[in-house]
All heavy atoms as TSV, in Angstrom:
chain	resi	resn	atom	element	x	y	z
A	1	MET	N	N	2.279	14.952	4.697
A	1	MET	CA	C	2.829	15.391	3.417
A	1	MET	C	C	2.325	14.458	2.314
A	1	MET	O	O	2.393	13.241	2.454
A	1	MET	CB	C	4.351	15.368	3.477
A	1	MET	CG	C	4.995	15.572	2.113
A	1	MET	SD	S	6.780	15.361	2.115
A	1	MET	CE	C	7.258	16.926	2.771
A	2	PRO	N	N	1.828	14.976	1.222
A	2	PRO	CA	C	1.389	14.133	0.101
A	2	PRO	C	C	2.568	13.362	-0.483
A	2	PRO	O	O	3.700	13.815	-0.460
A	2	PRO	CB	C	0.850	15.141	-0.915
A	2	PRO	CG	C	0.612	16.392	-0.156
A	2	PRO	CD	C	1.575	16.368	0.995
A	3	SER	N	N	2.271	12.196	-0.997
A	3	SER	CA	C	3.310	11.353	-1.585
A	3	SER	C	C	3.441	11.634	-3.077
A	3	SER	O	O	2.442	11.837	-3.768
A	3	SER	CB	C	2.956	9.876	-1.376
A	3	SER	OG	O	3.866	9.044	-2.053
A	4	THR	N	N	4.650	11.604	-3.564
A	4	THR	CA	C	4.875	11.766	-4.999
A	4	THR	C	C	4.748	10.419	-5.717
A	4	THR	O	O	4.733	10.376	-6.932
A	4	THR	CB	C	6.269	12.358	-5.283
A	4	THR	OG1	O	7.254	11.494	-4.726
A	4	THR	CG2	C	6.400	13.752	-4.700
A	5	VAL	N	N	4.635	9.331	-4.942
A	5	VAL	CA	C	4.562	7.981	-5.508
A	5	VAL	C	C	3.165	7.371	-5.341
A	5	VAL	O	O	2.633	6.771	-6.255
A	5	VAL	CB	C	5.614	7.064	-4.830
A	5	VAL	CG1	C	5.501	5.635	-5.329
A	5	VAL	CG2	C	7.005	7.596	-5.064
A	6	ILE	N	N	2.586	7.544	-4.163
A	6	ILE	CA	C	1.306	6.908	-3.836
A	6	ILE	C	C	0.192	7.951	-3.828
A	6	ILE	O	O	0.267	8.941	-3.122
A	6	ILE	CB	C	1.397	6.201	-2.469
A	6	ILE	CG1	C	2.425	5.071	-2.552
A	6	ILE	CG2	C	0.036	5.672	-2.046
A	6	ILE	CD1	C	2.708	4.397	-1.236
A	7	ARG	N	N	-0.838	7.692	-4.625
A	7	ARG	CA	C	-1.992	8.595	-4.691
A	7	ARG	C	C	-2.927	8.376	-3.503
A	7	ARG	O	O	-3.383	9.319	-2.871
A	7	ARG	CB	C	-2.758	8.367	-5.987
A	7	ARG	CG	C	-3.944	9.306	-6.157
A	7	ARG	CD	C	-4.728	9.016	-7.418
A	7	ARG	NE	N	-3.866	9.145	-8.594
A	7	ARG	CZ	C	-4.207	8.748	-9.805
A	7	ARG	NH1	N	-5.382	8.184	-10.020
A	7	ARG	NH2	N	-3.373	8.905	-10.817
A	8	SER	N	N	-3.224	7.104	-3.217
A	8	SER	CA	C	-4.114	6.794	-2.102
A	8	SER	C	C	-3.902	5.352	-1.663
A	8	SER	O	O	-3.319	4.545	-2.388
A	8	SER	CB	C	-5.577	7.004	-2.499
A	8	SER	OG	O	-5.946	6.105	-3.529
A	9	TYR	N	N	-4.400	5.042	-0.470
A	9	TYR	CA	C	-4.327	3.680	0.044
A	9	TYR	C	C	-5.408	3.493	1.093
A	9	TYR	O	O	-5.899	4.460	1.672
A	9	TYR	CB	C	-2.941	3.371	0.622
A	9	TYR	CG	C	-2.502	4.293	1.714
A	9	TYR	CD1	C	-2.772	4.000	3.046
A	9	TYR	CD2	C	-1.829	5.474	1.425
A	9	TYR	CE1	C	-2.368	4.862	4.058
A	9	TYR	CE2	C	-1.423	6.332	2.424
A	9	TYR	CZ	C	-1.704	6.019	3.739
A	9	TYR	OH	O	-1.313	6.872	4.734
A	10	ARG	N	N	-5.794	2.234	1.281
A	10	ARG	CA	C	-6.756	1.908	2.329
A	10	ARG	C	C	-6.448	0.499	2.826
A	10	ARG	O	O	-5.869	-0.312	2.106
A	10	ARG	CB	C	-8.185	2.023	1.836
A	10	ARG	CG	C	-8.612	0.985	0.857
A	10	ARG	CD	C	-10.078	1.142	0.437
A	10	ARG	NE	N	-10.479	0.045	-0.409
A	10	ARG	CZ	C	-10.173	-0.100	-1.688
A	10	ARG	NH1	N	-9.453	0.829	-2.294
A	10	ARG	NH2	N	-10.578	-1.142	-2.363
A	11	TYR	N	N	-6.862	0.238	4.046
A	11	TYR	CA	C	-6.561	-1.048	4.667
A	11	TYR	C	C	-7.841	-1.682	5.172
A	11	TYR	O	O	-8.653	-1.030	5.822
A	11	TYR	CB	C	-5.575	-0.837	5.826
A	11	TYR	CG	C	-5.130	-2.106	6.485
A	11	TYR	CD1	C	-4.322	-3.013	5.811
A	11	TYR	CD2	C	-5.498	-2.398	7.787
A	11	TYR	CE1	C	-3.893	-4.187	6.416
A	11	TYR	CE2	C	-5.067	-3.562	8.405
A	11	TYR	CZ	C	-4.277	-4.448	7.712
A	11	TYR	OH	O	-3.846	-5.606	8.313
A	12	ASP	N	N	-8.023	-2.953	4.876
A	12	ASP	CA	C	-9.148	-3.735	5.375
A	12	ASP	C	C	-8.608	-4.639	6.475
A	12	ASP	O	O	-7.925	-5.632	6.191
A	12	ASP	CB	C	-9.743	-4.557	4.229
A	12	ASP	CG	C	-10.969	-5.349	4.638
A	12	ASP	OD1	O	-11.013	-5.854	5.796
A	12	ASP	OD2	O	-11.890	-5.491	3.812
A	13	ARG	N	N	-8.889	-4.281	7.720
A	13	ARG	CA	C	-8.341	-5.030	8.858
A	13	ARG	C	C	-8.848	-6.468	8.914
A	13	ARG	O	O	-8.110	-7.373	9.268
A	13	ARG	CB	C	-8.673	-4.320	10.172
A	13	ARG	CG	C	-7.891	-3.058	10.357
A	13	ARG	CD	C	-8.150	-2.446	11.731
A	13	ARG	NE	N	-7.486	-1.175	11.854
A	13	ARG	CZ	C	-6.225	-1.030	12.213
A	13	ARG	NH1	N	-5.498	-2.073	12.493
A	13	ARG	NH2	N	-5.686	0.179	12.299
A	14	ARG	N	N	-10.104	-6.658	8.580
A	14	ARG	CA	C	-10.670	-7.999	8.637
A	14	ARG	C	C	-9.980	-8.933	7.641
A	14	ARG	O	O	-9.635	-10.063	7.957
A	14	ARG	CB	C	-12.175	-7.947	8.367
A	14	ARG	CG	C	-12.882	-9.272	8.547
A	14	ARG	CD	C	-14.384	-9.157	8.337
A	14	ARG	NE	N	-14.752	-8.636	7.036
A	14	ARG	CZ	C	-14.760	-9.341	5.903
A	14	ARG	NH1	N	-14.405	-10.603	5.912
A	14	ARG	NH2	N	-15.132	-8.777	4.771
A	15	ARG	N	N	-9.747	-8.433	6.437
A	15	ARG	CA	C	-9.104	-9.242	5.393
A	15	ARG	C	C	-7.588	-9.137	5.386
A	15	ARG	O	O	-6.922	-9.880	4.671
A	15	ARG	CB	C	-9.618	-8.814	4.022
A	15	ARG	CG	C	-11.052	-9.147	3.813
A	15	ARG	CD	C	-11.478	-8.740	2.438
A	15	ARG	NE	N	-12.792	-9.232	2.150
A	15	ARG	CZ	C	-13.306	-9.289	0.953
A	15	ARG	NH1	N	-12.615	-8.876	-0.084
A	15	ARG	NH2	N	-14.518	-9.743	0.770
A	16	ARG	N	N	-7.066	-8.158	6.124
A	16	ARG	CA	C	-5.621	-7.877	6.143
A	16	ARG	C	C	-5.112	-7.556	4.736
A	16	ARG	O	O	-4.062	-8.014	4.309
A	16	ARG	CB	C	-4.840	-9.037	6.760
A	16	ARG	CG	C	-5.140	-9.222	8.225
A	16	ARG	CD	C	-4.482	-10.422	8.839
A	16	ARG	NE	N	-3.152	-10.682	8.339
A	16	ARG	CZ	C	-2.078	-10.895	9.082
A	16	ARG	NH1	N	-2.162	-10.871	10.377
A	16	ARG	NH2	N	-0.920	-11.150	8.534
A	17	GLU	N	N	-5.880	-6.734	4.026
A	17	GLU	CA	C	-5.528	-6.334	2.665
A	17	GLU	C	C	-5.243	-4.838	2.601
A	17	GLU	O	O	-6.015	-4.034	3.122
A	17	GLU	CB	C	-6.660	-6.664	1.691
A	17	GLU	CG	C	-6.844	-8.142	1.476
A	17	GLU	CD	C	-7.937	-8.474	0.494
A	17	GLU	OE1	O	-8.778	-7.601	0.195
A	17	GLU	OE2	O	-7.944	-9.615	0.022
A	18	LEU	N	N	-4.152	-4.508	1.949
A	18	LEU	CA	C	-3.757	-3.126	1.745
A	18	LEU	C	C	-3.889	-2.806	0.263
A	18	LEU	O	O	-3.198	-3.401	-0.568
A	18	LEU	CB	C	-2.309	-2.915	2.200
A	18	LEU	CG	C	-1.721	-1.531	1.976
A	18	LEU	CD1	C	-2.496	-0.472	2.765
A	18	LEU	CD2	C	-0.246	-1.519	2.358
A	19	ALA	N	N	-4.799	-1.912	-0.062
A	19	ALA	CA	C	-5.008	-1.490	-1.448
A	19	ALA	C	C	-4.282	-0.174	-1.660
A	19	ALA	O	O	-4.447	0.767	-0.875
A	19	ALA	CB	C	-6.490	-1.333	-1.731
A	20	ILE	N	N	-3.475	-0.105	-2.706
A	20	ILE	CA	C	-2.675	1.088	-2.991
A	20	ILE	C	C	-2.903	1.511	-4.429
A	20	ILE	O	O	-2.862	0.684	-5.343
A	20	ILE	CB	C	-1.173	0.824	-2.763
A	20	ILE	CG1	C	-0.921	0.463	-1.302
A	20	ILE	CG2	C	-0.337	2.028	-3.178
A	20	ILE	CD1	C	0.517	0.138	-0.984
A	21	VAL	N	N	-3.137	2.808	-4.615
A	21	VAL	CA	C	-3.211	3.387	-5.958
A	21	VAL	C	C	-2.015	4.318	-6.097
A	21	VAL	O	O	-1.822	5.224	-5.279
A	21	VAL	CB	C	-4.529	4.171	-6.180
A	21	VAL	CG1	C	-4.550	4.775	-7.581
A	21	VAL	CG2	C	-5.735	3.272	-5.952
A	22	PHE	N	N	-1.213	4.077	-7.123
A	22	PHE	CA	C	-0.031	4.887	-7.358
A	22	PHE	C	C	-0.372	6.102	-8.208
A	22	PHE	O	O	-1.418	6.148	-8.856
A	22	PHE	CB	C	1.060	4.039	-8.023
A	22	PHE	CG	C	1.607	2.999	-7.092
A	22	PHE	CD1	C	1.049	1.732	-7.038
A	22	PHE	CD2	C	2.654	3.298	-6.245
A	22	PHE	CE1	C	1.533	0.776	-6.167
A	22	PHE	CE2	C	3.150	2.358	-5.372
A	22	PHE	CZ	C	2.581	1.093	-5.329
A	23	GLN	N	N	0.507	7.063	-8.223
A	23	GLN	CA	C	0.300	8.285	-9.007
A	23	GLN	C	C	0.122	7.965	-10.494
A	23	GLN	O	O	-0.527	8.705	-11.212
A	23	GLN	CB	C	1.457	9.271	-8.802
A	23	GLN	CG	C	1.551	9.824	-7.405
A	23	GLN	CD	C	0.410	10.751	-7.035
A	23	GLN	OE1	O	-0.474	11.062	-7.816
A	23	GLN	NE2	N	0.426	11.198	-5.790
A	24	THR	N	N	0.662	6.845	-10.946
A	24	THR	CA	C	0.528	6.434	-12.344
A	24	THR	C	C	-0.884	5.961	-12.662
A	24	THR	O	O	-1.232	5.786	-13.822
A	24	THR	CB	C	1.486	5.271	-12.660
A	24	THR	OG1	O	1.124	4.151	-11.833
A	24	THR	CG2	C	2.936	5.660	-12.441
A	25	GLY	N	N	-1.681	5.698	-11.614
A	25	GLY	CA	C	-3.025	5.171	-11.796
A	25	GLY	C	C	-3.107	3.672	-11.595
A	25	GLY	O	O	-4.202	3.121	-11.487
A	26	ARG	N	N	-1.970	3.007	-11.546
A	26	ARG	CA	C	-1.981	1.568	-11.304
A	26	ARG	C	C	-2.369	1.292	-9.852
A	26	ARG	O	O	-1.938	1.995	-8.944
A	26	ARG	CB	C	-0.626	0.946	-11.602
A	26	ARG	CG	C	-0.341	0.916	-13.080
A	26	ARG	CD	C	0.876	0.121	-13.395
A	26	ARG	NE	N	1.055	0.060	-14.842
A	26	ARG	CZ	C	2.111	-0.410	-15.423
A	26	ARG	NH1	N	3.121	-0.854	-14.700
A	26	ARG	NH2	N	2.198	-0.432	-16.729
A	27	ALA	N	N	-3.173	0.248	-9.690
A	27	ALA	CA	C	-3.670	-0.093	-8.351
A	27	ALA	C	C	-3.363	-1.553	-8.046
A	27	ALA	O	O	-3.471	-2.419	-8.922
A	27	ALA	CB	C	-5.165	0.154	-8.281
A	28	TYR	N	N	-2.993	-1.811	-6.811
A	28	TYR	CA	C	-2.644	-3.157	-6.370
A	28	TYR	C	C	-3.239	-3.411	-4.996
A	28	TYR	O	O	-3.346	-2.493	-4.176
A	28	TYR	CB	C	-1.122	-3.316	-6.257
A	28	TYR	CG	C	-0.407	-3.109	-7.554
A	28	TYR	CD1	C	-0.017	-1.845	-7.962
A	28	TYR	CD2	C	-0.120	-4.185	-8.388
A	28	TYR	CE1	C	0.643	-1.648	-9.169
A	28	TYR	CE2	C	0.550	-3.999	-9.596
A	28	TYR	CZ	C	0.921	-2.731	-9.974
A	28	TYR	OH	O	1.571	-2.538	-11.166
A	29	THR	N	N	-3.585	-4.672	-4.748
A	29	THR	CA	C	-4.022	-5.085	-3.421
A	29	THR	C	C	-3.029	-6.103	-2.896
A	29	THR	O	O	-2.798	-7.140	-3.527
A	29	THR	CB	C	-5.436	-5.701	-3.463
A	29	THR	OG1	O	-6.358	-4.694	-3.926
A	29	THR	CG2	C	-5.864	-6.174	-2.080
A	30	HIS	N	N	-2.425	-5.780	-1.766
A	30	HIS	CA	C	-1.450	-6.661	-1.115
A	30	HIS	C	C	-2.173	-7.431	-0.015
A	30	HIS	O	O	-2.916	-6.842	0.769
A	30	HIS	CB	C	-0.302	-5.839	-0.525
A	30	HIS	CG	C	0.542	-5.215	-1.584
A	30	HIS	ND1	N	0.156	-4.100	-2.278
A	30	HIS	CD2	C	1.738	-5.585	-2.086
A	30	HIS	CE1	C	1.095	-3.791	-3.156
A	30	HIS	NE2	N	2.063	-4.680	-3.056
A	31	ARG	N	N	-1.935	-8.740	0.038
A	31	ARG	CA	C	-2.630	-9.613	0.986
A	31	ARG	C	C	-1.744	-9.977	2.180
A	31	ARG	O	O	-0.524	-9.992	2.091
A	31	ARG	CB	C	-3.086	-10.883	0.273
A	31	ARG	CG	C	-4.133	-10.595	-0.802
A	31	ARG	CD	C	-4.625	-11.855	-1.481
A	31	ARG	NE	N	-3.584	-12.652	-2.102
A	31	ARG	CZ	C	-3.057	-12.397	-3.297
A	31	ARG	NH1	N	-3.445	-11.345	-3.991
A	31	ARG	NH2	N	-2.125	-13.182	-3.788
A	32	GLU	N	N	-2.437	-10.296	3.293
A	32	GLU	CA	C	-1.782	-10.739	4.531
A	32	GLU	C	C	-0.826	-9.681	5.093
A	32	GLU	O	O	0.226	-10.019	5.656
A	32	GLU	CB	C	-1.056	-12.075	4.331
A	32	GLU	CG	C	-1.984	-13.218	3.953
A	32	GLU	CD	C	-3.046	-13.486	5.001
A	32	GLU	OE1	O	-2.756	-13.387	6.211
A	32	GLU	OE2	O	-4.188	-13.792	4.604
A	33	VAL	N	N	-1.206	-8.422	4.957
A	33	VAL	CA	C	-0.399	-7.323	5.496
A	33	VAL	C	C	-0.818	-7.103	6.947
A	33	VAL	O	O	-1.994	-6.841	7.218
A	33	VAL	CB	C	-0.594	-6.030	4.677
A	33	VAL	CG1	C	0.187	-4.881	5.288
A	33	VAL	CG2	C	-0.200	-6.253	3.221
A	34	PRO	N	N	0.106	-7.208	7.895
A	34	PRO	CA	C	-0.244	-7.003	9.297
A	34	PRO	C	C	-0.707	-5.569	9.567
A	34	PRO	O	O	-0.250	-4.620	8.921
A	34	PRO	CB	C	1.063	-7.281	10.043
A	34	PRO	CG	C	1.915	-8.040	9.083
A	34	PRO	CD	C	1.502	-7.586	7.710
A	35	ALA	N	N	-1.584	-5.430	10.536
A	35	ALA	CA	C	-2.076	-4.106	10.923
A	35	ALA	C	C	-0.917	-3.205	11.351
A	35	ALA	O	O	-0.948	-1.990	11.121
A	35	ALA	CB	C	-3.107	-4.228	12.048
A	36	GLU	N	N	0.104	-3.792	11.949
A	36	GLU	CA	C	1.265	-3.009	12.385
A	36	GLU	C	C	2.004	-2.396	11.198
A	36	GLU	O	O	2.526	-1.279	11.294
A	36	GLU	CB	C	2.232	-3.883	13.200
A	36	GLU	CG	C	1.657	-4.414	14.490
A	36	GLU	CD	C	0.774	-5.657	14.305
A	36	GLU	OE1	O	0.741	-6.248	13.210
A	36	GLU	OE2	O	0.109	-6.021	15.292
A	37	THR	N	N	2.054	-3.118	10.090
A	37	THR	CA	C	2.702	-2.596	8.890
A	37	THR	C	C	1.898	-1.429	8.334
A	37	THR	O	O	2.461	-0.408	7.929
A	37	THR	CB	C	2.876	-3.701	7.833
A	37	THR	OG1	O	3.684	-4.740	8.402
A	37	THR	CG2	C	3.549	-3.181	6.574
A	38	TYR	N	N	0.580	-1.564	8.323
A	38	TYR	CA	C	-0.276	-0.462	7.873
A	38	TYR	C	C	-0.097	0.759	8.773
A	38	TYR	O	O	0.047	1.882	8.282
A	38	TYR	CB	C	-1.737	-0.897	7.847
A	38	TYR	CG	C	-2.667	0.259	7.614
A	38	TYR	CD1	C	-2.709	0.895	6.381
A	38	TYR	CD2	C	-3.475	0.743	8.624
A	38	TYR	CE1	C	-3.546	1.978	6.165
A	38	TYR	CE2	C	-4.314	1.816	8.414
A	38	TYR	CZ	C	-4.349	2.428	7.188
A	38	TYR	OH	O	-5.165	3.504	6.980
A	39	ALA	N	N	-0.065	0.551	10.086
A	39	ALA	CA	C	0.114	1.665	11.020
A	39	ALA	C	C	1.456	2.353	10.780
A	39	ALA	O	O	1.552	3.587	10.843
A	39	ALA	CB	C	0.019	1.164	12.458
A	40	ALA	N	N	2.487	1.581	10.489
A	40	ALA	CA	C	3.798	2.164	10.219
A	40	ALA	C	C	3.782	2.948	8.908
A	40	ALA	O	O	4.418	4.007	8.807
A	40	ALA	CB	C	4.862	1.066	10.177
A	41	LEU	N	N	3.041	2.453	7.906
A	41	LEU	CA	C	2.891	3.207	6.655
A	41	LEU	C	C	2.212	4.542	6.929
A	41	LEU	O	O	2.644	5.583	6.437
A	41	LEU	CB	C	2.076	2.399	5.640
A	41	LEU	CG	C	1.669	3.133	4.355
A	41	LEU	CD1	C	2.895	3.509	3.531
A	41	LEU	CD2	C	0.711	2.276	3.537
A	42	GLU	N	N	1.162	4.508	7.729
A	42	GLU	CA	C	0.440	5.736	8.088
A	42	GLU	C	C	1.382	6.754	8.740
A	42	GLU	O	O	1.272	7.951	8.496
A	42	GLU	CB	C	-0.683	5.414	9.077
A	42	GLU	CG	C	-1.882	4.762	8.455
A	42	GLU	CD	C	-2.906	5.794	8.051
A	42	GLU	OE1	O	-3.757	6.149	8.869
A	42	GLU	OE2	O	-2.832	6.241	6.900
A	43	ALA	N	N	2.287	6.271	9.576
A	43	ALA	CA	C	3.183	7.151	10.336
A	43	ALA	C	C	4.420	7.577	9.549
A	43	ALA	O	O	5.101	8.532	9.938
A	43	ALA	CB	C	3.620	6.449	11.624
A	44	ALA	N	N	4.705	6.897	8.463
A	44	ALA	CA	C	5.939	7.163	7.711
A	44	ALA	C	C	5.920	8.554	7.076
A	44	ALA	O	O	4.909	8.975	6.513
A	44	ALA	CB	C	6.123	6.109	6.630
A	45	SER	N	N	7.044	9.239	7.147
A	45	SER	CA	C	7.143	10.564	6.522
A	45	SER	C	C	7.224	10.448	5.003
A	45	SER	O	O	6.806	11.353	4.289
A	45	SER	CB	C	8.342	11.334	7.070
A	45	SER	OG	O	9.532	10.619	6.812
A	46	SER	N	N	7.749	9.323	4.513
A	46	SER	CA	C	7.810	9.068	3.069
A	46	SER	C	C	7.084	7.754	2.787
A	46	SER	O	O	7.609	6.675	3.052
A	46	SER	CB	C	9.254	8.977	2.580
A	46	SER	OG	O	9.274	8.539	1.224
A	47	LYS	N	N	5.858	7.864	2.287
A	47	LYS	CA	C	5.055	6.679	2.002
A	47	LYS	C	C	5.708	5.815	0.923
A	47	LYS	O	O	5.725	4.596	1.032
A	47	LYS	CB	C	3.643	7.060	1.556
A	47	LYS	CG	C	2.911	8.023	2.460
A	47	LYS	CD	C	2.615	7.456	3.805
A	47	LYS	CE	C	1.701	8.397	4.582
A	47	LYS	NZ	N	2.132	8.677	5.923
A	48	GLY	N	N	6.236	6.435	-0.121
A	48	GLY	CA	C	6.874	5.684	-1.197
A	48	GLY	C	C	8.091	4.925	-0.721
A	48	GLY	O	O	8.294	3.762	-1.076
A	49	GLU	N	N	8.915	5.564	0.080
A	49	GLU	CA	C	10.111	4.908	0.605
A	49	GLU	C	C	9.718	3.752	1.522
A	49	GLU	O	O	10.301	2.667	1.454
A	49	GLU	CB	C	10.970	5.919	1.369
A	49	GLU	CG	C	12.273	5.347	1.847
A	49	GLU	CD	C	13.149	6.392	2.515
A	49	GLU	OE1	O	13.212	7.530	2.015
A	49	GLU	OE2	O	13.759	6.060	3.546
A	50	PHE	N	N	8.717	3.984	2.372
A	50	PHE	CA	C	8.263	2.912	3.258
A	50	PHE	C	C	7.737	1.738	2.437
A	50	PHE	O	O	8.064	0.581	2.711
A	50	PHE	CB	C	7.175	3.409	4.213
A	50	PHE	CG	C	6.751	2.347	5.185
A	50	PHE	CD1	C	7.392	2.208	6.392
A	50	PHE	CD2	C	5.737	1.452	4.867
A	50	PHE	CE1	C	7.029	1.195	7.284
A	50	PHE	CE2	C	5.363	0.437	5.726
A	50	PHE	CZ	C	6.020	0.311	6.942
A	51	PHE	N	N	6.926	2.032	1.433
A	51	PHE	CA	C	6.394	0.977	0.577
A	51	PHE	C	C	7.523	0.159	-0.034
A	51	PHE	O	O	7.497	-1.070	0.008
A	51	PHE	CB	C	5.516	1.566	-0.534
A	51	PHE	CG	C	5.095	0.547	-1.540
A	51	PHE	CD1	C	4.025	-0.295	-1.297
A	51	PHE	CD2	C	5.801	0.398	-2.725
A	51	PHE	CE1	C	3.656	-1.265	-2.220
A	51	PHE	CE2	C	5.441	-0.565	-3.654
A	51	PHE	CZ	C	4.368	-1.397	-3.395
A	52	ASN	N	N	8.510	0.823	-0.598
A	52	ASN	CA	C	9.617	0.117	-1.253
A	52	ASN	C	C	10.421	-0.739	-0.285
A	52	ASN	O	O	10.869	-1.831	-0.644
A	52	ASN	CB	C	10.528	1.103	-1.979
A	52	ASN	CG	C	9.902	1.609	-3.254
A	52	ASN	OD1	O	9.120	0.919	-3.904
A	52	ASN	ND2	N	10.219	2.837	-3.614
A	53	ARG	N	N	10.589	-0.286	0.926
A	53	ARG	CA	C	11.412	-1.018	1.897
A	53	ARG	C	C	10.661	-2.120	2.635
A	53	ARG	O	O	11.250	-3.132	3.000
A	53	ARG	CB	C	11.994	-0.053	2.933
A	53	ARG	CG	C	13.095	0.785	2.407
A	53	ARG	CD	C	13.766	1.547	3.512
A	53	ARG	NE	N	14.856	2.330	2.971
A	53	ARG	CZ	C	15.555	3.180	3.671
A	53	ARG	NH1	N	15.279	3.381	4.941
A	53	ARG	NH2	N	16.541	3.861	3.114
A	54	HIS	N	N	9.358	-1.903	2.896
A	54	HIS	CA	C	8.659	-2.789	3.814
A	54	HIS	C	C	7.451	-3.526	3.242
A	54	HIS	O	O	6.933	-4.424	3.908
A	54	HIS	CB	C	8.204	-2.000	5.041
A	54	HIS	CG	C	9.334	-1.347	5.760
A	54	HIS	ND1	N	10.212	-2.036	6.564
A	54	HIS	CD2	C	9.750	-0.063	5.770
A	54	HIS	CE1	C	11.111	-1.195	7.051
A	54	HIS	NE2	N	10.855	0.002	6.579
A	55	ILE	N	N	7.019	-3.171	2.045
A	55	ILE	CA	C	5.830	-3.813	1.482
A	55	ILE	C	C	6.127	-4.445	0.124
A	55	ILE	O	O	5.812	-5.617	-0.100
A	55	ILE	CB	C	4.658	-2.812	1.382
A	55	ILE	CG1	C	4.287	-2.324	2.787
A	55	ILE	CG2	C	3.463	-3.443	0.677
A	55	ILE	CD1	C	3.290	-1.186	2.825
A	56	ARG	N	N	6.725	-3.684	-0.755
A	56	ARG	CA	C	7.027	-4.177	-2.100
A	56	ARG	C	C	7.865	-5.453	-2.021
A	56	ARG	O	O	8.842	-5.518	-1.271
A	56	ARG	CB	C	7.793	-3.103	-2.869
A	56	ARG	CG	C	8.091	-3.491	-4.280
A	56	ARG	CD	C	8.819	-2.372	-4.963
A	56	ARG	NE	N	9.027	-2.688	-6.355
A	56	ARG	CZ	C	9.646	-1.894	-7.195
A	56	ARG	NH1	N	10.120	-0.732	-6.781
A	56	ARG	NH2	N	9.790	-2.246	-8.441
A	57	ASP	N	N	7.479	-6.452	-2.777
A	57	ASP	CA	C	8.164	-7.745	-2.831
A	57	ASP	C	C	8.145	-8.516	-1.516
A	57	ASP	O	O	8.849	-9.507	-1.373
A	57	ASP	CB	C	9.618	-7.590	-3.305
A	57	ASP	CG	C	9.711	-6.986	-4.690
A	57	ASP	OD1	O	8.814	-7.255	-5.522
A	57	ASP	OD2	O	10.673	-6.240	-4.946
A	58	LYS	N	N	7.328	-8.087	-0.557
A	58	LYS	CA	C	7.240	-8.796	0.725
A	58	LYS	C	C	5.902	-9.512	0.893
A	58	LYS	O	O	5.802	-10.454	1.654
A	58	LYS	CB	C	7.430	-7.820	1.889
A	58	LYS	CG	C	8.707	-7.010	1.832
A	58	LYS	CD	C	9.745	-7.562	2.741
A	58	LYS	CE	C	10.949	-6.699	2.937
A	58	LYS	NZ	N	11.683	-6.254	1.804
A	59	TYR	N	N	4.873	-9.027	0.199
A	59	TYR	CA	C	3.529	-9.584	0.332
A	59	TYR	C	C	2.972	-9.924	-1.038
A	59	TYR	O	O	3.224	-9.212	-2.006
A	59	TYR	CB	C	2.594	-8.582	1.029
A	59	TYR	CG	C	3.070	-8.222	2.413
A	59	TYR	CD1	C	3.779	-7.044	2.629
A	59	TYR	CD2	C	2.838	-9.061	3.486
A	59	TYR	CE1	C	4.239	-6.718	3.893
A	59	TYR	CE2	C	3.300	-8.744	4.750
A	59	TYR	CZ	C	4.000	-7.581	4.950
A	59	TYR	OH	O	4.457	-7.273	6.206
A	60	ALA	N	N	2.214	-11.009	-1.092
A	60	ALA	CA	C	1.547	-11.382	-2.335
A	60	ALA	C	C	0.579	-10.266	-2.710
A	60	ALA	O	O	-0.002	-9.611	-1.835
A	60	ALA	CB	C	0.791	-12.689	-2.149
A	61	PHE	N	N	0.409	-10.035	-4.009
A	61	PHE	CA	C	-0.472	-8.954	-4.451
A	61	PHE	C	C	-1.140	-9.314	-5.760
A	61	PHE	O	O	-0.716	-10.229	-6.470
A	61	PHE	CB	C	0.314	-7.643	-4.605
A	61	PHE	CG	C	1.318	-7.667	-5.722
A	61	PHE	CD1	C	0.958	-7.295	-7.000
A	61	PHE	CD2	C	2.611	-8.090	-5.500
A	61	PHE	CE1	C	1.884	-7.324	-8.041
A	61	PHE	CE2	C	3.542	-8.132	-6.517
A	61	PHE	CZ	C	3.175	-7.741	-7.803
A	62	THR	N	N	-2.198	-8.576	-6.049
A	62	THR	CA	C	-2.850	-8.644	-7.350
A	62	THR	C	C	-2.965	-7.237	-7.886
A	62	THR	O	O	-3.070	-6.279	-7.111
A	62	THR	CB	C	-4.259	-9.272	-7.254
A	62	THR	OG1	O	-5.018	-8.539	-6.300
A	62	THR	CG2	C	-4.204	-10.726	-6.872
A	63	ARG	N	N	-2.904	-7.142	-9.194
A	63	ARG	CA	C	-3.111	-5.833	-9.825
A	63	ARG	C	C	-4.610	-5.651	-10.011
A	63	ARG	O	O	-5.298	-6.562	-10.468
A	63	ARG	CB	C	-2.398	-5.749	-11.163
A	63	ARG	CG	C	-2.593	-4.387	-11.786
A	63	ARG	CD	C	-1.683	-4.137	-12.938
A	63	ARG	NE	N	-2.043	-2.857	-13.526
A	63	ARG	CZ	C	-1.629	-2.437	-14.689
A	63	ARG	NH1	N	-0.820	-3.193	-15.390
A	63	ARG	NH2	N	-2.002	-1.274	-15.146
A	64	ASP	N	N	-5.102	-4.509	-9.639
A	64	ASP	CA	C	-6.528	-4.211	-9.740
A	64	ASP	C	C	-6.767	-3.421	-11.011
A	64	ASP	O	O	-6.196	-2.336	-11.185
A	64	ASP	CB	C	-7.006	-3.405	-8.543
A	64	ASP	CG	C	-6.736	-4.139	-7.228
A	64	ASP	OD1	O	-6.828	-5.373	-7.217
A	64	ASP	OD2	O	-6.435	-3.464	-6.229
A	65	ASP	N	N	-7.580	-3.970	-11.882
A	65	ASP	CA	C	-7.940	-3.270	-13.121
A	65	ASP	C	C	-9.345	-2.730	-12.969
A	65	ASP	O	O	-10.277	-3.479	-12.694
A	65	ASP	CB	C	-7.878	-4.225	-14.326
A	65	ASP	CG	C	-6.452	-4.658	-14.613
A	65	ASP	OD1	O	-5.565	-3.794	-14.571
A	65	ASP	OD2	O	-6.246	-5.849	-14.894
A	66	PHE	N	N	-9.481	-1.428	-13.148
A	66	PHE	CA	C	-10.775	-0.777	-12.979
A	66	PHE	C	C	-11.415	-0.437	-14.305
A	66	PHE	O	O	-12.373	0.280	-14.360
A	66	PHE	CB	C	-10.615	0.492	-12.141
A	66	PHE	CG	C	-10.104	0.202	-10.761
A	66	PHE	CD1	C	-8.856	0.653	-10.370
A	66	PHE	CD2	C	-10.846	-0.533	-9.868
A	66	PHE	CE1	C	-8.366	0.390	-9.107
A	66	PHE	CE2	C	-10.377	-0.803	-8.591
A	66	PHE	CZ	C	-9.133	-0.348	-8.212
A	67	GLU	N	N	-10.855	-0.932	-15.380
A	67	GLU	CA	C	-11.390	-0.601	-16.700
A	67	GLU	C	C	-12.538	-1.518	-17.055
A	67	GLU	O	O	-12.685	-2.597	-16.656
A	67	GLU	CB	C	-10.300	-0.707	-17.753
A	67	GLU	CG	C	-9.171	0.236	-17.450
A	67	GLU	CD	C	-8.019	0.096	-18.417
A	67	GLU	OE1	O	-7.512	-1.028	-18.575
A	67	GLU	OE2	O	-7.636	1.114	-19.005
């Protein structure tokens, strides 16, 4: 099911970085995210809810500016 909060995401296993682009267009890269957390995000029926409960405010991040 498409997310109403998250537009897209990708995970770099080597770097343990999770890049997320929200529907607003804002993009963030979260660091030191375990592969298990990414797998659980993939399996979650609500990506936005999973993000809010298990990723947001749990991992260091940077905002990605593409301008």
